[in-house]
N, C-alpha and C positions, 0 to 999 in steps of 0.2 A: 504494499499500500504506500503511496506517494506521501511525501511530507504535507502537500497541498491538502490531500483527503483527511490526513491525520488532524490539521489545523481546522478544518471543518468540523470534524467531529468533535474536537475539543471545544471549539465554540458552541457548538449544539449542546454539549454537557453543560457548560456554563450557563447557557440561556435557561435549560431545564432546572438546573439548580436554584438558579434566582427566581424562576417562576413558583418552585416549590417553597423557597423561602418566603415569598410575598404571601403564598397562601397560607403558610403557617403563621405568619403574623396576625392575618385576618383571623385565622382560628383561635389564636390566643385572645384576641380583642373579645370575640364572640362569647368565648367561654368565661372570661373574667366579668364580663357584663351580667351573665346569666348566674353567676355565683354572688355577686355583689347585691344584685336586685333580690334574689332569694333571701339572702341574709338580712335584709333589712324589711322586707315586705313579701313574705313567701306567697301570698294569694296573687300578686300582681303577675300577669303574663307577659313574657316576654317573646315578640315575634319579629320577623324580618319579611320584608317585601322586596324579593330579589327580581332582577330581571327574568323574563319570561321562560328563557331558554337556559336550561343547565349546559348541556353539551348537545352538539348535533351528532346524530347516529353516524355519520360519514367519518367523525374523529373517535367514537366511542360508541361501540354497539350497544350499550345500555342508555345513550341518549335519545333525544326525541327525532322524528322524521322530519326534521327542519333544515332550513338552510340559513340559519341567522349569521350576519357578519359578525355579530359580537355574543359572546355567551359568559355565563356566570364564572364557570370553572377557568376558562382559558384566557379570557381577557379582562375579567374583573377580578381574578384570583379569589373568589368566593364559592368555596366548596359546600353549599347549602346542603346537598345530600349528606355529607358527614356530619353536619351540624345536628340534623335531624336524628340519624343513627345513634349519635351520642348524647341526643337529649339536652343539647345547648340552646335550644329554642323550643318555646312551646307551640307555636303555631307558624304557619307561612302563607304569604300571600304573593304568590307569583304574578308578576305584571303582564297578564295574557292580553295586551291592549292590542290585538290584531283581529280582524273580522274572520268569521267562519268562510272557509275556502280560500283565505289568502296563501298563495302559493308558497312564499318563503317561510312563513311561520303560521301555520292555520291554527285559529284559536281553538277549535275542535280537537286537533292533534295534541295542543299543548295542555290543554285542560284534562284529557284522557290520560296523558303520559303522568302528570302530576298526582292524578287519581290513583294510578298504579304505584307511585312513588312518594307516598305521604309519610310512611314509616311510622305511624301511630300518633303523629302529630296533628292537631287540628289545622285542617286546609281550607284556605278561602281563596276564590279565584277572583283576580283583579280584573276589572273590566274598564276599557278605555273610553269612557263617555267623553272625554275631551275631543275625540275625533269626530264626534257627530257634528254635521254641518250639511245644509242643504245643498252646498255648492262642492261638496266633496268629490273629487275625481273617483272615489270609489262608491259604487251605488249602496252598497251596504251601509254606509254610515251617514245615508242622506235621510234616514227615519229611525225612530226608537224602536222598531221591530227587531233590529240586530242585537239589541241589548236583551229584549224579550227572549230571543232565541237562546242566546248565551246562557241566560239564567235558567230557562229550562233545561238546557244541557248540564250545566252543575248540579241542578237538584236531581237529576237522573242517575248521578254518579256516586257510589257508595260511600266514599271517603271525603267528599265535599261537604264541609259543615256551613258554608254561606258565601257570601259575595262581598266584595269591596268595590268601590268606584272611585275612579280619578278624574276630575277632582270636585270638591265641594262646590267650586265656583260655577261649574257647569249647571248646577241645579238653580243657582241664582239666575242664570242668563236663559235657562230652559229652552235650549234650542230642539226643533223638531218635536217639540210638546212632550218632551222627556218626562217631567213630572206627572203628567196626566198618565202616561204608561205605567210608571212607578206605583202611583198611588191605586189606579184601578185594576191593573192586571198583574203586577209582580207583587205587591204588598198590600192587599186590601185589608188585611188584619194587623194587629200589633203582634209583636213577637217577642218571646224571651230568648236571651242570648244562649247560645249552645254551651253545654258543659265541656271542659277541657278533659279528655280522657287521660291525657298525659300528667294530670296534676290530681293528687290525692285530695278526696274531699268527701264529705258526708252531707247528707240532707238534714236541714233543720227540723225542729218540731213543728207540728202544725198549728196554726193559727186556733184560738180557743175563744168561748165566749162570742160566737159570731151571732149576733141578734139584729133585730129590725127596730128602728127608732124612727123620729121624725114625726110630723103632722102637715095637716092641709096639703098645700100642691107638691110638698116634697117628702120623699122617703129617705132615711139615712141608714146605711149599714155600718155596723160598728163591730170591731173583732179586738183581741188581745193578741199580740205578737209574742213570739218564744222569748224566754228569758236567756239572754246570751249577750256576749260582748261583741259578737259579730254584727256586722253592717248587714241589715236585713230590708229586703222590699217584698212587694205582695203583687200577686196576680189575682184578680177578680175574674171569675167565669160566669156566664149567663147562659142558661138553658130554656128553652120553651116549654113549658108545661109544669107539671107539680113534682119533678124529680130531676135530679141531675144526670147528665149524659156523658158522652165522650170528652174528657177536657184535654185529651191529646188533639182534637180536632182543632186548628186554628181558628175556624169559624166561631168558636164558643169563647174565645178569650176576649173578654170585654174591656179590661183596663189593666195597665200595669201602675203601680203608685208605691210611692215610699210611705204613704200616711196610712194610719189604721182605722180609717173610716171613708165612706163614699156616699156622697149626696146624689140623689137621683130626683129628677123632675118628672111629672106626669108624661111629658112629650116622649120620653123614652119608652113609653108603654102604650101603643095604639091599638085600638079596636077592643079594649078590656081583656087583653090576653093575660095569662099567667106566666110569671117566669121565675125560675128557681136559680139561686145564686150559691156558689161555694168560693173560698178563697184559699190560696196556698202561699206558703212563705218561701223565700229564695235567699240565699246568701251570696256573698260577693264572688263566690265560684260559679255561681248560678244552679246550684243543686237544690232542686225542688222538693217541698215537703209534700206529705200526704194531703189531703184535702181537708178542709173544715167540715163541720156539720153543714147543712143546708139551711137556707131562709127562703121561702116562697112568698112572692108578692102579688096580688091581683089588683088589676085596675078595671 
């Protein structure tokens, strides 16, 4: 082998060594952040929102079937998979900011790849609502239907816990009537934050002394929370009829509140119907208690 080829091999070795050194530095930072956060506030979830593509399959067979010009591992020195495997992060939000069918980085391909490679961490899919524009060169981004399709996809995947959106300013500008799609089609009901299965926790005791109060045109539901030093909030469920139904059905979740009472006006109860209420307690890790006793109100 010529000295020229030996020199090239040496340069490649030094380059690989430098990249590994950079990745190791980032690894140490992530690991130390996790340890520090848990030492101070063990209930706080520490997560990362990395670039959408970990590695292309052309470089690593375990990577995604994408052609991204930049990847976490090779260009950003962020070995996110290693962090998840080692438990250095509690959740991950890959920035899958491309549309479904995009040749270079298909949102569907990326979402499905992360679903297969979540390693027990809570996985939330990042959606690029900042790309929504009636004048976009890509037809997919000219209406909010693209976001609706992406959310439907993530909800069909076993290991996806929810969705994130970049950025909040988009909702203020409300391009292509995004807010209406969000309210009417994607999130028509309130929702409880998902439990992080990677973090140990237990459900609080159920609320007690759930009673009906109030007078005149207003009813008041009152309850007593569990005796604990933990921060507690409550979920109030409403069911049609004289008994409680399935409180895992999101359509039955009426309200989420930090208070231990709820005022109801007659306008909530049209056509003299009967409604039954229950309340549950949740802690800051979002573990939910068993339901309280029921209260039935008829107007």
